[in-house]
C-alpha positions in Angstrom: 56.4 28.0 13.4 57.7 31.6 14.5 59.1 31.8 10.9 55.9 31.0 9.2 53.9 33.3 11.5 56.3 36.1 10.6 55.7 35.3 6.8 52.1 35.3 7.3 52.0 38.7 9.1 54.5 40.2 6.3 52.3 39.3 3.5 49.0 40.3 5.4 50.6 43.7 5.8 50.9 43.9 2.0 47.8 43.2 1.3 46.6 45.9 3.8 48.9 48.3 2.0 47.3 47.7 -1.3 43.8 48.4 0.2 45.6 51.6 1.9 46.8 52.9 -1.5 43.4 52.2 -3.2 41.9 54.4 -0.7 44.6 57.1 -1.0 43.8 57.3 -4.9 40.4 59.2 -4.6 37.7 58.6 -7.1 35.9 61.5 -8.6 34.4 63.5 -6.0 36.0 61.8 -3.1 38.6 63.2 -0.5 42.2 62.0 -0.4 43.7 59.9 2.7 44.5 62.2 5.5 48.0 63.8 5.1 50.5 62.6 7.9 49.0 59.0 8.1 52.0 56.5 8.0 51.7 52.8 7.4 54.2 50.1 8.2 56.1 48.2 5.4 56.0 44.5 5.0 58.2 42.3 7.4 60.9 40.4 5.6 60.7 36.6 5.5 62.3 35.6 8.7 63.7 32.4 7.6 66.6 33.8 5.4 69.3 36.5 5.8 69.0 38.3 2.4 70.6 41.7 2.0 68.5 44.6 1.0 68.1 44.9 -2.7 70.1 47.6 -4.3 68.4 50.4 -6.0 67.7 49.6 -9.7 69.4 51.8 -12.2 67.5 52.9 -15.3 68.2 55.2 -18.1 66.0 58.3 -18.2 63.0 57.9 -20.7 63.4 60.1 -23.8 61.3 63.3 -23.8 58.1 63.1 -25.4 54.9 65.0 -25.3 52.6 61.9 -25.9 51.5 60.5 -22.4 51.8 56.8 -22.7 48.5 54.8 -21.9 50.5 51.7 -20.4 54.2 51.0 -18.8 55.7 49.2 -22.0 56.6 45.5 -21.1 60.1 45.0 -19.8 60.4 48.5 -18.4 61.5 49.6 -15.0 58.9 52.2 -13.9 60.0 55.1 -11.7 58.1 57.2 -9.5 58.5 60.3 -11.6 57.4 58.2 -14.8 54.2 57.1 -12.8 53.3 60.7 -11.9 53.7 61.9 -15.2 51.4 59.3 -16.7 49.0 59.9 -13.9 48.8 63.4 -14.8 47.5 62.7 -18.3 45.6 59.7 -17.6 44.1 59.5 -14.3 40.1 60.0 -14.3 40.0 62.0 -11.3 42.2 64.8 -12.9 40.2 64.7 -16.3 37.1 65.3 -14.3 38.5 68.2 -12.3 39.9 69.9 -15.6 36.4 69.5 -17.0 34.7 70.9 -13.9 37.3 73.9 -14.3 36.2 74.3 -17.9 32.4 74.6 -17.0 33.1 77.0 -14.3 35.0 79.3 -16.6 31.9 78.9 -19.1 29.5 79.9 -16.1 31.8 82.9 -15.5 31.6 83.8 -19.0 27.9 83.5 -18.8 27.4 85.7 -15.7 29.3 88.3 -17.8 27.0 88.3 -20.7 24.0 90.1 -19.3 26.5 93.3 -19.1 27.2 93.4 -22.7 24.8 94.5 -25.6 22.0 92.2 -26.4 21.5 92.5 -30.3 18.5 90.6 -31.7 17.5 89.8 -35.2 13.9 88.6 -36.4 12.0 87.8 -39.5 8.5 86.5 -39.7 5.9 85.8 -42.4 2.1 85.9 -42.1 -0.9 85.4 -44.6 -3.8 87.0 -42.9 -7.2 88.6 -43.7 -8.0 92.5 -43.0 -11.7 92.7 -42.1 -13.2 95.6 -40.0 -16.8 96.3 -38.7 -18.0 99.2 -40.8 -16.0 102.2 -40.8 -14.1 101.2 -37.7 -10.7 100.2 -38.7 -9.0 99.8 -35.4 -9.4 95.9 -35.4 -7.8 96.0 -39.0 -4.1 94.6 -39.3 -1.7 97.2 -40.5 0.1 96.0 -43.7 2.4 98.2 -45.3 1.9 98.3 -49.0 -1.7 97.4 -48.8 -4.4 100.4 -49.2 -7.8 99.5 -47.2 -10.7 99.4 -49.5 -14.0 97.4 -49.0 -15.5 97.8 -52.3 -15.2 94.5 -54.3 -13.4 92.7 -51.5 -14.3 89.5 -49.9 -14.3 88.9 -46.1 -11.9 85.9 -47.0 -9.4 87.7 -49.0 -5.8 87.2 -47.7 -2.8 89.1 -47.8 1.0 88.8 -47.1 2.8 90.1 -44.2 6.7 90.2 -44.2 8.4 91.8 -41.3 12.1 91.9 -40.4 13.5 93.6 -37.2 17.0 94.2 -35.6 16.8 95.4 -32.0 19.5 96.1 -29.5 19.3 96.6 -25.5 21.8 97.6 -23.0 21.5 97.5 -19.3 22.4 100.8 -17.9 22.2 100.4 -14.1 20.9 97.9 -11.7 22.6 98.8 -8.3 25.2 95.8 -8.7 22.6 92.9 -9.2 24.4 91.9 -12.6 27.9 93.0 -12.1 27.7 91.2 -8.7 26.6 88.2 -10.0 29.4 88.1 -12.5 32.2 88.9 -10.0 30.9 86.1 -7.9 31.0 83.8 -10.9 34.5 84.8 -11.6 35.5 83.8 -7.9 33.6 80.5 -8.1 35.9 80.1 -11.3 39.1 80.7 -9.4 37.6 78.6 -6.3 37.4 75.6 -8.9 40.9 76.1 -10.2 42.2 75.9 -6.8 39.9 72.5 -6.4 41.6 71.2 -9.6 44.9 71.8 -7.8 43.9 69.9 -4.6 42.8 67.0 -6.9 46.0 66.9 -8.5 47.9 66.6 -5.2 45.6 63.9 -4.0 46.2 61.7 -7.2 50.0 62.5 -6.6 49.5 61.1 -3.2 47.6 58.0 -4.3 50.1 57.2 -7.0 53.0 57.5 -4.5 51.1 55.4 -1.8 50.8 52.8 -4.6 54.2 53.1 -5.8 55.7 52.6 -2.3 53.3 49.7 -1.7 54.6 47.9 -4.9 58.1 48.8 -4.1 57.7 46.9 -0.8 56.3 44.0 -2.5 59.0 43.9 -4.9 61.3 43.9 -2.0 59.5 41.0 -0.5 59.6 39.1 -3.7 63.5 39.6 -3.8 63.6 38.4 -0.1 61.5 35.3 -0.6 63.7 34.3 -3.5 66.9 34.9 -1.6 65.4 32.9 1.4 64.6 29.8 -0.7 68.0 29.8 -2.0 69.5 30.4 1.4 67.4 27.6 2.8 68.4 25.2 0.1 72.0 26.0 0.9 71.6 24.9 4.5 69.8 21.7 3.5 72.6 20.7 1.5 75.1 21.5 4.1 73.1 19.7 6.9 72.3 16.7 4.7 76.1 16.2 4.4 76.4 16.5 8.2 73.5 13.9 8.7 75.2 11.4 5.9 78.5 11.9 7.7 76.8 11.1 11.2 77.8 14.4 12.6 74.1 15.7 13.0 70.7 14.1 13.9 68.3 13.6 11.2 65.7 15.7 12.9 68.0 18.9 12.0 67.3 18.0 8.3 63.7 17.3 8.7 63.4 20.8 10.0 65.4 22.6 7.1 63.3 20.5 4.8 60.0 21.9 6.4 61.5 25.5 6.2 62.2 24.8 2.5 58.8 23.9 1.7 57.4 26.9 3.7 59.8 29.1 1.7 58.7 27.8 -1.7 55.0 28.8 -0.5 56.3 32.3 0.7 57.7 32.8 -2.8 54.5 31.9 -4.7 52.6 34.3 -2.3 55.3 37.1 -2.9 54.8 36.7 -6.9 51.1 37.2 -6.5 51.5 40.1 -4.2 53.7 42.0 -6.3 51.5 41.3 -9.2 48.8 42.7 -7.4 50.5 45.5 -6.2 51.3 46.5 -9.6 47.6 46.1 -10.7 47.0 48.5 -7.8 49.5 51.1 -9.1 48.3 50.8 -12.7 44.7 51.9 -11.0 46.1 54.8 -9.1 47.8 56.0 -12.4 44.7 55.7 -14.4 46.1 53.0 -16.9 44.7 49.6 -18.2 47.9 48.2 -18.9 49.3 45.0 -17.5 52.0 44.1 -15.1 54.7 43.3 -17.4 57.3 45.9 -15.6 59.1 46.3 -12.6 59.0 49.4 -10.1 62.5 51.3 -9.4 63.6 51.2 -5.8 62.9 55.1 -5.7 62.6 56.7 -2.5 61.4 60.2 -1.2 64.0 62.9 -0.9 64.1 65.0 2.2 61.3 67.8 2.3 62.7 71.1 2.7 62.4 72.4 6.4 61.2 69.0 7.6 63.3 69.5 10.8 61.6 72.8 11.6 59.4 73.6 14.4 55.5 73.4 13.8 55.3 77.4 13.5 57.1 78.0 10.2 55.6 74.7 8.5 52.2 75.6 9.7 52.6 79.2 8.3 53.8 77.6 5.0 50.9 75.3 4.7 48.5 78.1 5.1 49.9 80.1 2.1 50.1 76.9 0.1 47.0 74.5 0.8 44.6 74.6 -1.9 41.7 73.7 0.4 42.2 77.2 2.0 42.3 79.0 -1.0 39.0 77.1 -2.4 37.3 78.4 0.8 38.7 81.8 0.6 37.7 82.2 -3.1 34.1 80.9 -2.0 33.9 83.4 0.8 34.6 86.3 -1.5 32.1 84.7 -4.0 29.3 84.6 -1.3 30.0 88.3 0.0 29.6 89.4 -3.7 26.3 87.4 -4.0 25.0 89.1 -1.0 25.8 92.6 -2.6 24.1 91.4 -5.8 21.1 90.1 -4.0 20.7 93.5 -2.1 20.3 95.3 -5.6 17.0 93.5 -5.9 15.5 96.2 -3.4 16.2 98.7 -6.3 15.1 99.5 -9.9 17.2 98.8 -12.9 17.5 100.9 -16.0 18.0 99.6 -19.7 17.8 101.4 -22.7 17.2 99.9 -26.2 16.4 100.7 -30.0 15.3 98.8 -33.1 14.9 99.0 -36.7 12.2 97.0 -38.7 11.2 96.9 -42.2 7.6 95.3 -43.1 5.1 95.2 -46.0 3.0 92.9 -48.2 5.6 92.4 -50.9 9.4 92.0 -50.4 10.0 94.5 -53.3 7.6 96.9 -51.5 8.7 97.3 -47.8 8.4 100.0 -45.4 11.0 100.9 -42.7 10.6 102.3 -39.1 13.0 103.0 -36.2 12.4 103.2 -32.5 14.3 104.1 -29.3 13.4 103.8 -25.5 14.4 103.2 -22.3 12.8 101.0 -19.4 13.0 101.3 -15.8 12.0 98.3 -13.6 11.4 98.5 -9.9 10.1 95.3 -8.1 8.3 97.2 -5.2 6.9 94.1 -3.8 7.6 90.5 -3.9 6.2 88.9 -1.0 9.6 89.4 1.0 11.5 87.3 -1.6 14.6 89.5 -1.6 14.9 89.8 2.1 14.7 86.0 2.3 17.4 85.6 -0.2 19.7 87.9 1.6 19.2 86.2 4.9 19.9 82.8 3.0 23.1 84.2 1.4 24.3 85.6 5.0 23.7 82.4 6.5 25.6 80.6 3.8 28.5 83.1 4.3 28.5 82.3 8.2 28.8 78.5 7.4 31.8 79.2 4.9 33.4 81.2 7.8 33.1 78.0 10.1 34.6 75.8 7.1 37.6 77.9 7.0 38.4 77.8 10.8 37.9 74.1 10.9 40.3 73.7 7.8 42.9 75.8 9.5 42.8 73.4 12.7 42.8 70.3 10.5 45.8 71.8 8.6 47.7 72.3 11.7 47.0 68.9 12.9 48.1 67.4 9.5 51.2 69.3 9.3 52.1 68.3 13.2 51.1 64.7 12.7 53.5 64.7 9.3 56.3 66.5 11.0 56.3 64.1 13.8 56.3 61.0 11.8 59.2 62.1 9.5 61.1 62.7 12.9 60.2 59.3 14.3 61.0 57.4 11.0 64.4 59.1 10.7 65.3 58.1 14.1 64.0 54.6 13.6 66.3 54.1 10.5 69.1 55.1 12.2 68.7 52.4 14.9 67.5 50.0 12.5 71.1 50.2 10.4 72.9 49.6 13.7 70.5 46.4 14.5 71.2 45.0 11.0 74.9 45.2 11.6 74.8 43.5 15.0 72.2 40.6 13.6 74.5 40.0 10.5 77.4 39.4 13.0 75.3 37.1 15.1 74.4 35.1 12.1 77.9 34.8 11.2 79.1 33.3 14.5 76.1 31.1 14.8 77.0 29.6 11.4 80.7 29.2 12.5 79.5 27.4 15.7 77.2 25.0 13.8 79.8 24.0 11.2 82.3 23.1 14.0 79.8 21.1 15.7 79.5 23.5 18.7 76.0 25.1 17.8 72.8 23.7 17.5 70.0 24.1 14.7 67.9 26.2 17.1 70.7 28.5 17.5 71.3 28.7 13.7 67.6 29.3 13.3 67.2 32.0 16.0 70.2 33.8 14.5 68.5 33.8 11.1 65.3 34.9 12.6 67.0 37.7 14.4 68.6 39.1 11.2 65.3 38.7 9.2 63.5 40.7 12.0 66.4 43.2 11.9 66.0 43.7 8.1 62.3 43.6 8.4 62.6 46.8 10.7 65.1 48.4 8.5 62.7 48.3 5.4 59.8 49.1 7.8 61.8 52.2 8.8 62.8 53.2 5.2 59.1 52.9 4.0 57.6 54.7 6.8 60.1 57.5 6.2 59.3 57.5 2.5 55.5 57.7 3.5 55.9 60.1 6.1 57.8 62.6 3.8 54.9 62.2 1.1 52.6 63.1 3.9 54.3 65.9 4.9 54.2 67.2 1.3 50.4 66.8 1.1 50.0 68.5 4.4 51.9 71.5 3.2 50.1 71.7 0.0 53.1 71.1 -2.1 53.6 68.8 -5.1 
């Protein structure tokens, strides 16, 4: 019963890891999982004493500029390959890049009013040319048509062609237009930083899903070796029972363990397949699961043993969230300056060239030039209210910056402590595995010699399984903690 309960807890943990990995891969517009959060890996099936599977050695893939849409069947997928695929396929990243392109276009739009505006026009009319008596003020002027009432009907109509080319240039508007353009530039830079944040969030999501799949793979190996180990013990005890050296109840207990091991293996296979499906989702591919994940871990993070101060200072320089807010602050300040320009006039100049007439081969041209001074003297307090709104938004952004700094400090400290604890736990777990292996060796010898009981052998197997589970858990926790520390530092 203890072995079955431990296995149920182990597989339950794996399902929780898949759910956590799904949350760590944020959909478009959502936030990533909080850095520094570390989850436990699955427990090893307690009714066996398998070794931790070695790393799977794979040849590096050939360099290619084409990002695969799915993992080829039979391949071993490394963490680096998963991250590369996600960089080209993940919908969250494609959306972020599209938003950056849109922000660049808005920046160019905001700059356009600062440049000369040139407009061409062409028109055609068919119209009458009537007047009241000798008053010709209401008569439409048609170049090339001489006014003459004699012999003319009121319903006579004439052609009128008109071609024009006009150019205007804003001279000065007290920073209204230039301020909006500069604010749009800062907003574009903020969006670029936001794209970087999306890349880091997707990276963390892929890592979480990859490590969950790696843990599920380890559980599958453990379940397979557990079944083989139980089969071996069943054969041994069956021989003892046939020889009359052991009671039949020992054999029945091991047969029950064998049936449970078979169920555990089926569950492990399903858990691994589901974990790979979750990894596919994190990568952004719709491929199948006919591949294995490599036993990749996380290398040590530079400065992971440092105190909080240096790591926090490092995070403040690199976290994209801070860069986003700082760019937004600058954009808002420029918006306030531009809005204040609404108190003052704007000056623009223009020139135009026209050519008009009744016939295309008989046209008359004209040229004009002028200047326009526009001053909104009173708009019902509109500009004052706009400035007040912009200042309030600026104060809100300042509060956001302070809150983000506090959040970064906590996340760095949390991740740093998690790495330290995981490293210490891993060291202790190695010692526990060595002791548990020796205990099982002695228990097997005592049972074979007739001095030990089946319960003693079972307890020794359970102790080793727990030690291996703790070792796997510590290794997983360390990898997850290091990934969270990278995210907390704002580094890829």
